N, C-alpha and C positions, 0 to 999 in steps of 0.2 A: 585220198585212196595215192597209192602209188604209182609210178609213172607206167609200169608194165602193166597192171591191174585197168589201169585207166585204157591204155592202147588196145588191151583187149576186148574192153567194152565196146570200143568205137569202132573197131575192126568187125565186130560179130551184131553193130547196132542194126542192120536190116532183119535181125530173128528177134526183135523186140517187138511185144504185142500188148495190149490192153483189153482186160473184160469188157464184154458188151455192156456189162451193168453200169458203166461210167465210173466217177469217182475223180479223185485227184490225180493226175498224172504223177509218175514218179518222181522225174526229174523237178517238180516243182515244190513238193513235200517231202520225201525222203531226206535229201540232203541236208534239210534242217537238222533232223535226228542224227545223221552221219557225224556233221560238224559238232554236234553237241557231244556224242560220244569221242570222237577222235580228240578232240580236247581234254576230255576228261583223262584220255590214255596219255598223251603229250605230259601233261600236269605229273602222272604218274611215272614218267619216263620214258614212255614209248619215243623212239623204237628201238631203242638199247636196253635199258635196266628191265631185267624181267625177274627178278628173285622172287621168293615166296611172300616176302611183306609188300612187296610192289604189286603183287596180283592181287592180293587181299584187299588192298587200297583201292585198287582198280573196280574190285568186285562191289564193295560197298559204295564208293562215289558213282560208277556208273549205274548202281541200281537207283539209287536215290535219283540221278540225274532223269533217269527214264521214267520214273512216276511222275517229274514235272511235264512230259510230253503229252500235252492235250488229246493229240491225234490216237494216242494209244490207251486211252481210258475207256475206250467204247469196244465194240465189236473188231475195231483192227487189231486190238492188242491181243486177241485171243487166237488170231489165224497163224498158224503154223508159216503158211508160205510168205504171208510179211516178215516175220522173223529169218527166215531163209533167205530172203531177197535182201534185206538189211546186212547179214551177215555175209553171204556169198558175193553178193554185187558190190556193195557199197564200204564194206568195212572186212575184207578179207584179210588184209595185213594186220590189222588190230587182233583179228580172231587167231591169228598165226602165232601174234605175238604173246597172247594170253596163254595159249596153248600151244608152245611150240612143237609138240608132238600130236597135234590135233588129229582125231579121227572124223569120220565125214559126219558123225552127230553133232558135231560142235558146229556144223553148219547147215545143216537140215533143220526143220522145225521140230520142236518138241522141248520135253525138259531138260534136254542136255544140252540145248542150242548155247552158245555162247552170250549171246545177249537176251535171248527170251527166259533163259533160267534166273537172270536178274531181275528181270521185271516181274515174275511171280514171286519172288522174294519180297520185294517192294509193295506189291498189291496187297499180300497176306500180312506183312508185319508193320504195314502204316498203322502207328497210333492215333493220325488225325493229327490236323494244325492245331488243335486246341491242348494238345499235347506240350505245345511249345520245343522247347531244346531235346525233351526225352523223345521227340516225334519218332526219332529212326532209332532209339535204342536196342532195341530186338536185334535189329537186323546187323548193328554194328558190333553187337556182343557176341553173336555166333560164330565158330570157327566154321573153314567150309566144309569139314566131315558132318559137322550137327545140320548144316543147310542142305546137304546131298540126302542126309536121312530123312528130314522133312519132306524135300520139294520133289524128289524122286519118285514119290510115294504119291499120287495122286488124291487118293481118299484122306490124307493128312494135308498135304500142300496145298490143295485145293478149297481148303476149310480154314478160312483165317482166324475163326474162332478157336478151332483145336489147336492152329500152326500157332498161334500167339500163346496158349495155354501151356505148349509142349516147350516153346522158346524162352518163359519165363522160368519153368522147372529147371531148364538145362541150366539158365545162368544159376541158381542157387545151388543146383547140386555140384557144379563145377567150382563156386565157391567154397563148399565142404569138402570135396573131392581131389579138387585140382582139374586142369584141363588136359593134361597130359593122361589121366584116367577116364575122360568123359567119352572116347572113341567108343570103348567097351559099355559102357554104361548104356548111352545113346542106342547102341545096337540091340540090347537084351530091351530095352524101352520100349522102342518102337515094336519088336516082335512080340511081347506081351500085350501093347495096347490093339495090336493088329487082330492077336489071337482072343483077346477076351472081351474086345467090343465090337465084332466083325457084325452083329446082329442088333447093336445098340447104338443109337445116335450120341456120342458124348458132348456134341455142342447144343444138345436141349437141354442140359444141366443149367442150373443157375451157376453163376460164377465161382461161387465159393464150394460149390459143389465139385464143379468142374476141376478146380484148383486141387481139391483134398484126392480125386480120383487118379489124376495124372500125380502128384506128388506119391501117391501110395505106388504107382506103377515105377518111379524113379527109384523109390526106398528098395521095392525088390531087384530092381536092376542092379542098384549099387552093391547089393548082396550079392549078386550071381556074379558080378565082374570082380569082386575083392579077392586078393592073392589065395586065401583060404579055401575059396570055391574052387 
């Protein structure tokens, strides 16, 4: 944490309070998480280097690191206030480094929080330890635009089965049309999915049926995104 941020926290320490429900006090548990993420940021060039490539690497590596934190694997990882505290009180300098022109939603809890968005990705796209070196294949392959399209929509990002099916199809489509064209394809695909299947739960389909359904949607989306369209 920067000296200015630490001085601010010390100056206002008297305002610190803890919920009556108990739990582990933040100064004993949270710094471990903060140190972990700060180490990832430093490895990615924090606090100086902050280009697009560096930010993408930080997002990938920090997401994977957060997936290893046992304290976040349960209910705590679902609480917006936990992520708001981590970002605002413990890692504000890292958040501003990742998003130089950060708005308040990068600090508030929610799908756009600097760290919570990464945790959502790693929870949904984790292929499991049995996948070995391919465990984080989906998370690493998607661009930031693709991640945003999936995880800023709770009905999709909150459903790991559907999120993984869309991610796999994104990879296949990007190989066919190129990553440069995928922003438009993804935009159309998400619209079609949300309109066509708003009253039908896609994730109850068998794997091959789900793959076929999502593949058809991406094919339609690619046609809508083509120059001739």
